[in-house]
C-alpha positions in Angstrom: -56.5 -120.4 62.6 -57.0 -117.0 64.2 -54.1 -115.4 66.5 -50.8 -115.4 66.5 -49.3 -119.2 66.0 -46.3 -118.0 67.2 -47.6 -116.5 70.5 -49.7 -119.6 70.9 -46.5 -121.7 71.4 -45.7 -119.4 74.2 -49.3 -120.1 75.7 -48.3 -124.0 75.5 -45.2 -123.4 77.3 -42.6 -123.2 74.7 -40.4 -120.0 74.3 -39.6 -118.9 70.6 -36.4 -117.8 70.5 -34.7 -116.2 67.0 -31.5 -118.4 65.7 -30.3 -115.2 63.8 -28.6 -111.9 64.8 -27.6 -109.0 62.8 -27.1 -105.2 63.7 -29.8 -103.9 61.5 -32.4 -106.0 63.6 -32.2 -103.7 66.7 -30.9 -100.5 65.0 -34.0 -100.5 62.6 -36.5 -101.8 65.3 -37.5 -105.2 63.8 -36.6 -107.0 66.8 -38.7 -104.9 68.8 -41.3 -105.7 66.5 -40.8 -109.5 66.5 -40.8 -109.2 70.7 -44.4 -107.3 70.4 -46.0 -109.0 67.3 -44.8 -112.6 67.7 -43.8 -113.1 71.2 -40.3 -113.9 70.6 -38.5 -114.5 73.6 -35.1 -114.7 72.9 -32.1 -115.0 70.6 -29.2 -117.1 70.0 -26.2 -116.6 67.6 -22.9 -118.7 66.5 -20.1 -118.0 64.4 -21.9 -118.9 61.1 -24.6 -116.1 61.7 -21.8 -113.6 62.5 -20.0 -114.6 59.5 -22.9 -114.2 57.0 -23.7 -110.9 58.9 -20.4 -109.6 58.7 -19.2 -110.5 55.1 -22.4 -110.2 53.3 -23.2 -106.5 54.7 -21.5 -103.1 55.4 -23.5 -102.6 58.5 -20.0 -103.6 60.7 -17.7 -101.9 58.5 -17.1 -98.7 60.0 -16.6 -100.5 63.4 -13.9 -102.4 61.6 -12.7 -99.4 60.4 -12.4 -98.1 63.7 -10.7 -101.4 65.3 -8.1 -101.8 62.4 -6.9 -98.2 63.2 -6.3 -99.4 66.8 -4.3 -102.2 65.2 -6.3 -105.0 66.8 -6.4 -108.6 65.6 -9.1 -110.0 63.4 -10.3 -112.0 66.4 -9.9 -109.0 68.7 -12.4 -107.1 66.4 -14.6 -109.9 65.6 -15.2 -110.6 69.7 -15.9 -106.7 69.9 -18.3 -106.8 67.0 -20.0 -109.7 68.6 -20.1 -108.3 72.0 -21.5 -105.0 71.0 -24.3 -106.9 69.2 -25.1 -109.2 71.7 -25.2 -106.2 74.4 -27.7 -104.4 72.1 -29.8 -107.3 71.5 -29.7 -107.9 75.5 -31.0 -104.5 76.1 -33.9 -104.8 73.5 -35.0 -108.1 75.2 -34.8 -106.7 78.9 -38.3 -105.8 79.0 -39.0 -109.7 78.3 -36.3 -110.8 81.3 -38.2 -108.4 83.8 -41.5 -109.7 82.8 -40.8 -113.3 83.1 -38.7 -113.1 86.3 -35.4 -113.9 84.7 -36.8 -117.1 82.7 -36.7 -115.6 79.2 -35.2 -112.6 77.1 -31.7 -114.2 76.9 -29.0 -113.7 74.1 -26.5 -116.0 73.3 -22.9 -115.6 72.5 -20.6 -118.6 71.9 -16.9 -118.9 72.9 -14.2 -119.4 70.3 -15.3 -122.9 68.7 -11.5 -123.4 68.7 -11.7 -124.2 72.3 -14.3 -127.1 72.2 -11.6 -129.3 73.5 -10.1 -127.1 76.1 -11.5 -126.7 79.2 -9.3 -124.5 80.9 -9.6 -121.9 77.7 -13.3 -122.1 77.4 -13.6 -121.2 81.2 -11.4 -118.3 80.9 -13.1 -117.4 77.4 -16.4 -117.6 79.2 -15.3 -115.2 82.1 -14.3 -112.7 79.8 -17.2 -112.6 77.3 -19.6 -112.6 80.6 -17.5 -109.6 82.1 -17.6 -108.0 78.5 -21.3 -108.5 78.0 -22.2 -107.3 81.3 -25.9 -107.9 81.2 -28.0 -110.5 83.4 -29.9 -111.9 80.3 -26.9 -113.1 78.5 -26.1 -116.6 78.2 -22.3 -117.6 77.2 -22.7 -120.9 74.8 -20.1 -123.9 75.7 -20.0 -127.1 73.8 -21.2 -130.0 75.4 -18.1 -131.7 74.6 -16.6 -134.0 77.1 -14.1 -131.5 77.7 -16.7 -128.9 77.7 -18.5 -130.5 80.9 -16.4 -129.4 83.5 -16.2 -126.2 81.9 -20.1 -125.9 82.2 -20.1 -127.1 85.6 -17.5 -124.5 86.7 -19.2 -121.4 84.7 -22.3 -122.3 86.7 -20.8 -122.3 90.0 -19.4 -118.8 89.0 -23.0 -117.5 88.3 -22.5 -117.5 84.8 -25.8 -118.3 82.5 -24.9 -120.9 80.1 -26.4 -122.1 77.0 -24.9 -125.8 76.3 -24.6 -126.5 72.7 -23.9 -129.2 70.1 -26.2 -131.7 72.2 -26.9 -135.0 69.7 -27.0 -137.7 72.1 -29.4 -138.6 75.0 -26.4 -139.7 76.8 -24.4 -136.4 76.8 -27.8 -135.0 77.5 -28.0 -136.7 81.0 -24.4 -135.5 81.4 -25.1 -132.0 81.0 -28.0 -132.0 83.2 -25.8 -133.7 85.8 -23.5 -130.8 85.4 -26.2 -128.3 86.2 -27.4 -130.0 88.9 -23.9 -130.4 90.4 -23.3 -126.8 89.8 -26.5 -125.7 92.0 -25.4 -128.1 94.6 -22.0 -126.6 94.8 -23.4 -123.2 95.2 -25.7 -124.4 98.0 -23.2 -125.8 99.7 -21.0 -122.6 99.7 -23.9 -120.6 100.9 -24.3 -118.8 97.4 -27.7 -118.0 95.7 -29.1 -119.9 92.9 -32.3 -118.6 92.0 -31.1 -115.9 89.3 -29.0 -118.6 87.3 -30.7 -119.8 83.9 -29.2 -122.4 81.8 -30.6 -124.3 78.7 -29.6 -127.3 77.0 -29.4 -127.0 73.0 -30.3 -130.5 71.5 -29.5 -130.4 67.9 -32.4 -132.2 65.8 -32.5 -131.7 61.7 -28.5 -132.6 61.5 -29.6 -136.2 63.1 -31.7 -137.1 60.2 -29.1 -135.9 57.6 -26.6 -138.1 58.9 -28.8 -141.1 59.6 -30.5 -140.4 56.0 -27.3 -140.9 54.4 -26.5 -144.2 55.9 -30.3 -145.7 55.5 -30.0 -144.5 51.7 -26.9 -146.7 51.5 -28.3 -149.5 53.1 -31.4 -149.3 51.0 -29.5 -149.7 47.7 -27.3 -152.7 49.2 -30.0 -154.3 50.8 -29.9 -157.9 50.1 -33.6 -158.2 50.6 -36.7 -156.4 50.0 -37.9 -156.5 53.8 -34.5 -154.6 54.7 -34.7 -152.3 51.6 -38.3 -151.3 53.2 -37.2 -150.9 56.4 -34.5 -148.3 55.5 -36.6 -146.1 53.7 -39.2 -146.2 56.2 -36.9 -144.9 58.7 -35.8 -141.9 56.9 -36.8 -138.9 58.4 -37.7 -140.7 61.9 -34.4 -140.7 64.1 -34.3 -136.9 64.7 -37.9 -136.6 66.0 -37.5 -140.1 68.2 -34.2 -138.9 69.6 -35.8 -135.2 70.7 -38.9 -137.1 72.4 -36.6 -139.3 74.4 -34.4 -136.3 75.2 -37.4 -134.7 76.7 -38.5 -137.8 78.7 -35.1 -137.7 80.2 -35.5 -133.9 80.9 -38.9 -134.8 82.8 -37.3 -137.5 85.0 -34.4 -135.6 85.9 -36.7 -132.4 86.8 -39.5 -134.0 88.1 -37.1 -136.3 90.4 -36.1 -136.0 93.8 -32.4 -134.4 93.3 -33.9 -131.5 91.6 -36.6 -131.1 93.9 -34.2 -130.3 96.9 -32.8 -127.6 94.5 -36.1 -126.2 93.3 -37.2 -125.7 97.2 -34.0 -123.2 97.6 -34.8 -121.5 94.3 -33.4 -123.4 91.7 -34.8 -122.9 88.0 -35.6 -125.5 85.6 -32.8 -126.3 82.8 -34.8 -126.0 79.8 -34.2 -128.3 76.8 -33.8 -125.7 73.7 -34.4 -127.5 70.3 -31.8 -126.3 67.8 -31.2 -127.0 64.1 -34.9 -126.5 63.6 -34.8 -125.9 59.9 -37.6 -125.7 57.3 -35.8 -128.6 55.6 -38.6 -130.8 57.4 -41.7 -128.5 58.6 -42.3 -131.5 60.9 -39.6 -130.6 63.5 -41.5 -127.5 64.8 -44.7 -129.1 64.7 -43.4 -132.4 66.8 -41.4 -130.6 69.4 -43.8 -128.2 71.1 -43.4 -129.0 74.5 -44.0 -127.0 77.9 -40.9 -126.0 79.7 -38.7 -125.8 76.6 -37.2 -123.5 74.0 -37.3 -123.7 70.2 -34.9 -121.2 68.6 -36.0 -120.7 64.9 -33.9 -119.2 62.1 -35.6 -116.6 60.0 -37.0 -119.2 57.3 -38.4 -121.4 60.5 -40.1 -118.4 62.1 -42.0 -117.3 59.2 -43.1 -120.3 57.7 -44.3 -121.4 61.3 -46.0 -117.8 61.5 -47.7 -118.5 58.2 -48.8 -122.0 58.5 -47.7 -123.7 62.0 -50.4 -125.8 64.1 -49.2 -125.6 67.5 -50.2 -128.3 70.1 -48.0 -130.0 72.4 -47.2 -133.4 70.6 -43.6 -134.1 72.3 -44.9 -137.6 74.0 -47.1 -138.4 71.2 -46.5 -142.2 70.4 -43.4 -142.9 72.6 -43.4 -146.7 71.9 -42.7 -145.8 68.2 -39.9 -143.4 69.3 -37.9 -146.1 71.2 -39.0 -148.7 68.4 -37.1 -146.2 65.9 -33.9 -147.0 68.0 -34.4 -150.8 67.9 -35.0 -150.9 64.0 -32.1 -148.9 63.3 -30.1 -151.2 65.0 -31.7 -154.5 63.2 -30.0 -152.3 60.0 -26.9 -152.3 62.0 -27.3 -148.1 62.1 -25.5 -147.0 65.4 -27.2 -144.0 66.5 -24.3 -143.2 69.2 -21.9 -143.3 66.5 -24.0 -140.7 64.7 -23.9 -138.4 67.9 -20.2 -138.8 67.8 -19.7 -138.0 64.4 -22.2 -135.3 64.5 -20.4 -133.5 67.5 -17.1 -133.7 65.8 -18.5 -132.2 62.8 -20.3 -129.5 64.7 -17.0 -128.7 66.2 -15.5 -128.5 62.7 -18.3 -126.5 61.2 -18.2 -123.9 63.6 -14.6 -123.5 63.7 -14.6 -123.2 59.9 -17.1 -120.2 60.4 -14.9 -118.9 62.9 -12.1 -118.9 60.6 -14.2 -117.4 57.6 -15.6 -114.5 59.6 -11.7 -113.6 60.2 -11.0 -114.0 57.0 -14.0 -111.7 56.1 -12.7 -108.9 58.5 -9.4 -109.0 57.1 -10.4 -109.0 53.4 -12.5 -105.7 54.4 -9.6 -104.3 56.2 -8.0 -104.9 53.0 -10.1 -103.3 50.6 -10.1 -100.2 53.2 -6.3 -100.0 53.1 -5.9 -100.8 56.6 -4.1 -103.9 56.8 
């Protein structure tokens, strides 16, 4: 295939973001190269990504040394490191932000995962991070938990760009879209502009199959008939893409509907779905999820794999009857997709919280090694 495959995704209407951040990306010029050569349009971060960057390199040691001498807590040190990286990356992406009229060029920073069940705490930290980053092309990541929904709405009302993370179910995704529409309506009712605000809703993909396939393997092993055993095997690796395809249908329904039409006429932008957790564990994920008005945030391995061998075509609406049938067939086996989503949300909060704790321990360990703690 001639031409850059990642740029072809952009031509199809999908923005490619980088699910990775590390200081040498922008100090060494690599990020600018990815923007120029691959058409990279944004960047996402999370505690796991930062934990690896800080613990496994010496890139942050000098700032850790300075911060420790100022007697800052590990949490304060980490926030300072993260904010500096996000600000620097946002500056590199600023021309993308300008060229796309504020639709792309965003860098995301996440509120402390420990606040996932704390509405007031999430709002307070989102405000602080937004002020500290002080860039129009930054997004604050808030979890799409039940407690996160009012925080999402409030932050959007205040004009903070929001990336909603940890979405696994279409039901919760609909609640997130409603929070966005309600926030835009609230701003307009208060006489405030909406045209500059952007939001994405991060719908997780691969983790859905990982969880569902574990159940299907157990069902296949314990099946009392060959038909049930065969069905369980056939459904492996099917739920994640089916879930994403139907989520995209929900997106089209809402943002092609009359409620958003009123907001669009006043300048409001679409809240794009963002496909997260699209790792190379299954190369079918990026292939199946190419869609207009969407974002795919790819970790380095997926980005490189797609650049080398991707086949960019819009497939998000391929075989929707089969996507719906996947949920019906899972129910036949007693697999509850809604319960899977609830478990994944809880696990996601816990995993990000664990990564946050690990990065604090890594900072403490480096301070000890420097003789500063």
